[in-house]
N, C-alpha and C positions, 0 to 999 in steps of 0.2 A: 504493499500499499504505499508506504514511503517513496519507493522507488517510482510508481506510478505519477503521483503526486510532482515529484522533483523533475518529471519528464514531461511533465502537462500543465505547465506555470501558470498561476491563476491569472485572471486581469487584473487584481490590485495591485497596486504599487506595492514594491518590497518593504515600503517603511508602514503599510497599512496596519491596520488592527487587524483585520482579517488574516493578514499572515501570522501575526504573532503567535497564536496557539499551535499552528503549524510548526514555527520553530520549538516551541516547549516541547512538543512531542519527539521531534526528530532529536532534540538535544538528550532526552529523556532515553531513547533507544540507542544513541551514542556510547552509552555506558555500560550497555551491554555487550556480551562476547560478540565480535566481529562489526562492532559498531562503529570504528575509526572512520570509514567515509562518509557517515553523517554529521562528523563534527567538522570532517573538511569542508562538507557542503554549506555548514553554517560559517565556517571562518569565510568562504567567499560571499556570502551573503553580506556580513559585517563590512568587510571591505567595500564590496559595491556599494553600500549604504552610507561610507565615510562614516558609520559607527554613530550616526544620528538616527532620530527619532524625528515624529514630525515635526513640521513647521510651527505649528500654533504652542506647542509647548505645553500650556495650561490643561489641555483636552486629554482626559485620562485613557481614551482609545489609542492616544498617540504613545503613549508610555509600554506598551504591550512589549513591542518587540524589544526594549531597553533590557530587559532580563537575560536576555540572549548573548547579547554583549556581555554582561556580567558573568554568568556561567563561562564562557569562554575566557575571559578575563582570569577566573580562579583557578583555571588550568596552566595558565602561561605567566601571570603577574606582569601583561604588557599595558600601561598605563593608559596608551592612546585609544585601548577599546573602548574605557569608559569615560574618557576624559568629555567628548562631547555631551555624552549623556550628563553628567556631572552640571556640565555648562547650562545644559537646557533646564534643568529640574531646579536647580540653583535660581534661576529666573521663577520658576513656580512659586518656591519657597518665600520669595522676596514679596510675590506678588499681594496687595491687598485682596483679602477673601471676601467675595458679595455674600451678603446673607441670605440672598434669595435661592431656594431651592425648587421653584417652581419651575417643570422641566419644558413649559411652555414659554418660559423666559429665557432667550438665550443667554443671558447673565449668569444662569444658574448652570450653562455648560462649564465654568470655570470651577464647579463642585464636582462631587462625586454625586451628582442628582439623579442617576439611572444606575439599577442594579448590577449591570454590567460592568460598569467601571471597577468594582470590587474584584474581579478580575482582572480586568485590563491593566489596573494601575498599581493596584496594592503588591503584587510579589516583587515587582521591579524595584520599589522604592525600599523594602525591606531587602533585598539583594543587594541594592546600592549601597545601604546602611553596612552590610557585613562585607564589602567591598573597601570602603573608606573608613570606617569606624565614625563616621560622622551622625551624630544622633539628631541633627534636624530633619535627617529622610528618615529617619523612624517615626518621631515625634510627629512629621508632617501626614505621614501615612494614617499612623494610630488615630489620631485627631479627625481625618476625612472620613476613615472608615465608621467610627462609632457617630458621626453627626451622619452619614446616610444610613445607619443601621436604625437610629433612633427615628428618622424619616420614613423608613420604607419597609421596616420589617413589622409583619403583623403577629403579635404576640400570642393571638389566640390558635390560629394556624399554623405557627412556625414556617411562614414563608416570604418571600419578599415580592411586594409588588414591584412590577418593573420601572414605574415613575410615578410622579404625582399624578398623572392621567388616569390611574387606575386607582388610586388611594379612596378606600370608604371613610369618608371624613365629614360626614354628616349633609353630603350634598342629596338634593332632593334625588337625583338618578346617577348612581354608582353606576359603572360597568359592570354587569353581571354575565357570567356564563348562562346558556341556553336553560340550565337545569337550576338556577337563581343563585348560584355559588359566585364567591368572588373570582376575580380573574388574575390567577397566578400562572406566568410564563414557565413553559417548562425549561428551556434553554436559559432563560435568565436566572430562574431557581439554581438552573446547573451550573452559570456562571458563578454565584456567590459559594456554593459549597464546593466546586473546584479551586475558587480562589482563596478560600479557607484552608484547603489542603495544602496549596503552595505557601501559603502566610505561615501557618502554624509550625511547620516543619524546620521554617527559618527564625522563626520568633525570639526572642529571648525570653528563656521559660523563667528568669527571675524578673522580670517586668511586671509591675502589677496588675497588668492589663491581659497577661496572657490566659488565667484560668477562663476570663470572659470569651475568648475565642474558642476555647475547647469546649465551652458550655452551647455557646451556640453552634458549634458543630454537630454536636450531639442531640441537640433540639431538632436542628432541619436534618440530619440524618434519619432519625426516627421517623419523621414526617414523610420523608422523600421514599422511606420503606412503605409505606402505607400506601403510598400511590401508586406502587409498581403495578405493570399490568401483568396477567398472566403468563405471558410470553416472555418476561424478564426486563421486557423495554419500558419507556415512560414516552409520552406522547408530547405534543406541543401546549396541551393544556395539563394542568396539573389536577384539578379538581372537577373537571367536567370530561371524562375519557369518552364517553359516549357521541359528544360533538365531534371531537378530533380524536379517533380512536387509532388512526394510522400511527404506527412506531416513527419515531423520530429520533435518528442516529446521533445528533449532538449533544441532544441533552441525554441522552443514554448514556452515552461515553463520559461526560461530565460526571454522571452520576455512580455510574461503574469505577471510575478514575479514585473519585473521592471516597466512597465506602470501601473500597480495596484499600486506599491507603490508610483508612482508619483503621480496617483490621489488621493490616501490617506492622503498626505501629501503636497498638495497645488501645487506640482510642475508643473503638466498639469491640463489642462483644463477639468474638469470632462465630460460636454458635449461632447467634442471631442472624448476624450478617452476611456470612460467607457462602451460604446457599443460595441468597438473591444475588450476590456479585458474579458467582459463578453463571448464574441462570442468566445475568445481564450480558454478561460476556458473549456466552453462546448465540443470544440474540443479535449482539452487535456483528460476532464474525459472520452470521447470515447477510448481514447488510451488503459485504464486501464481494464484489462482482469478481470473478476469475482473472480478471486483468488486473487487479487490484484497486478498482476504482470504486470507492464508497457510496452508495446510495441511500435512500431515503433522510435527505438531510434539507431541513428546512432554510429556506436561504436567509439572506440578512433580512432584519425585521426589529419591529418593536414590542410584540406581543405574540401570543397564539394565532395562527391561521392555517390554512388550507395549503397544501404544497404538493408537488409532483414527487412519487415514489422514486422517481429518476433523479432527482435533484441531487446536486452536491455541491460542495464548496469548501475552498483550501484550510478552513477552520476546522473542520469536522475530523478530517483524517489524522491531524496534528493530537484532537483531542482523543481519539482513539489510540494513537502510540503512547501517549501517557496513561493510560487506561491499560495498554498493553505491558509496559513498563511494571506496574503494578502487579498486574496478574503473573508475570513471570516472577516476582518475588512471592508472590503466594503459592505459589504452587512449588517452591524450591525445598 
């Protein structure tokens, strides 16, 4: 699957957020036996990008590709791999933070005002902190994470609204699923749970907020387990599987990755979660065509929607590669 995607480049620019999850997955399998060629592919990518992220700087999605530079830096300790990233994120740290989090107001896009941002940005900031030992990167990430969580996390359902346009906040006609339940996007919540897995494995365990991340990870994992479909997969909608019944590989891959990580690292009970993880992995493998192309992928979006079973996009194979690396550990 990695080879197919490398041989069939996405239409998205190499610094685009959609590429970032693919790079995450390629880096994950580069650490497995026989993975050297994948690390070399990422070195070529970093060099071609000039080791930079997107031009906007403040936009959380642009930060996603930066953590691959950090991972490559940890192997070689070449400062040029992270220097442009430091310069770009220093601008963000020093930027006044707008109070608005309403997603309809573009000023809010300088904040982490949509749940995807918790995957796109957070792990990059944690890894840059590890690379530089400069606490400002960790502090910024921690502040923005909990601001977004306070705003978007539904403490009753233990799931994240995608953004303010989905909130049940006393409006007369909030968005509802066909069955009357709240609207929670499958991949959106996958971004959060996957982001949590990427964060807590590197977040300082002696930090006073570390237990909060672990608690959130466990709460969400329990809810995600309840939402798993009989075929082991998850759909585009978390709470209305009848309206959008088709399996969706990107959300399912993120949940498989995160739950497998939780089992492998003792955050989740093995007896409870391992059967669900293995079932989800079987379902995901069934989405991979003989060529290595991954199907059943919802395209770029901002919420649950219909999509073609033939759909694919570059972020999804990366997600599945992250899951593959954890599955490799699970069965050792």
